[in-house]
C-alpha positions as CSV (number, residue, x, y, z in Angstrom):
1,M,0.0,0.0,0.0
2,K,1.1,3.5,-0.6
3,L,1.7,6.0,2.2
4,N,-1.4,8.1,1.3
5,E,-3.6,5.0,1.4
6,L,-2.2,4.0,4.8
7,R,-2.9,7.5,6.2
8,Q,-6.5,7.1,5.5
9,L,-6.8,4.0,7.6
10,S,-7.6,4.0,11.3
11,N,-5.1,3.0,13.9
12,G,-6.8,-0.4,14.5
13,E,-6.7,-1.1,10.7
14,L,-3.1,-0.2,10.6
15,L,-2.2,-2.5,13.5
16,E,-4.1,-5.3,11.9
17,R,-2.3,-4.8,8.6
18,E,1.0,-4.7,10.4
19,K,0.2,-8.1,12.0
20,E,-0.7,-9.5,8.6
21,L,2.5,-8.3,7.0
22,F,4.6,-9.5,9.9
23,A,3.0,-13.0,9.7
24,R,3.6,-13.1,6.0
25,L,7.3,-12.0,6.5
26,H,7.8,-14.7,9.1
27,K,6.3,-17.3,6.9
28,S,8.5,-16.3,3.9
29,R,11.6,-16.5,6.1
30,F,10.9,-20.1,7.0
31,E,10.1,-20.9,3.4
32,S,13.5,-19.5,2.4
33,Y,15.2,-21.9,4.8
34,D,13.6,-24.7,2.9
35,E,14.8,-23.3,-0.4
36,E,11.2,-23.0,-1.6
37,A,10.9,-19.3,-1.7
38,K,9.1,-18.5,-4.9
39,N,9.5,-14.7,-4.7
40,P,12.2,-13.4,-2.4
41,G,11.2,-9.8,-3.2
42,L,8.0,-10.3,-1.2
43,A,10.0,-10.2,2.1
44,R,11.6,-6.9,1.1
45,N,8.2,-5.4,0.2
46,D,6.7,-6.7,3.5
47,K,9.5,-5.1,5.5
48,K,8.9,-1.8,3.7
49,G,5.2,-2.1,4.3
50,I,5.7,-2.6,8.1
51,A,8.1,0.4,8.2
52,R,5.5,2.6,6.4
53,I,2.8,1.5,8.9
54,K,5.1,2.3,11.8
55,T,5.9,5.7,10.3
56,V,2.2,6.6,10.0
57,L,1.5,5.4,13.6
58,R,4.5,7.4,14.9
59,E,3.4,10.6,13.0
60,R,0.0,10.3,14.6
61,E,1.5,9.8,18.1
62,I,3.7,12.9,17.6
63,E,0.7,14.9,16.4
64,A,-1.4,13.9,19.4
65,Q,1.5,14.9,21.8
66,R,1.8,18.3,20.0
67,S,-1.9,19.0,20.2
68,K,-2.0,17.9,23.9
69,S,1.0,20.2,24.8
70,G,-0.6,23.0,22.7
71,D,-3.8,22.8,24.7
72,A,-1.9,23.0,28.0
73,Q,-0.2,26.3,27.1
């Protein structure tokens, strides 16, 4: 998914998507040990997807902290 598409999802949806990607990445790692990896590029894409999701979640966390500290002042 693209970053803009991820930003439109809720936090719960993002966390669910992250779990799916992590499970798929874990599965592909075990397949690679068996020499049956059909597409080794999928692991790379899954890692990038997880990083994108974590980026969006962190952006939201920072924004929430900024708005909270802005309300206190």
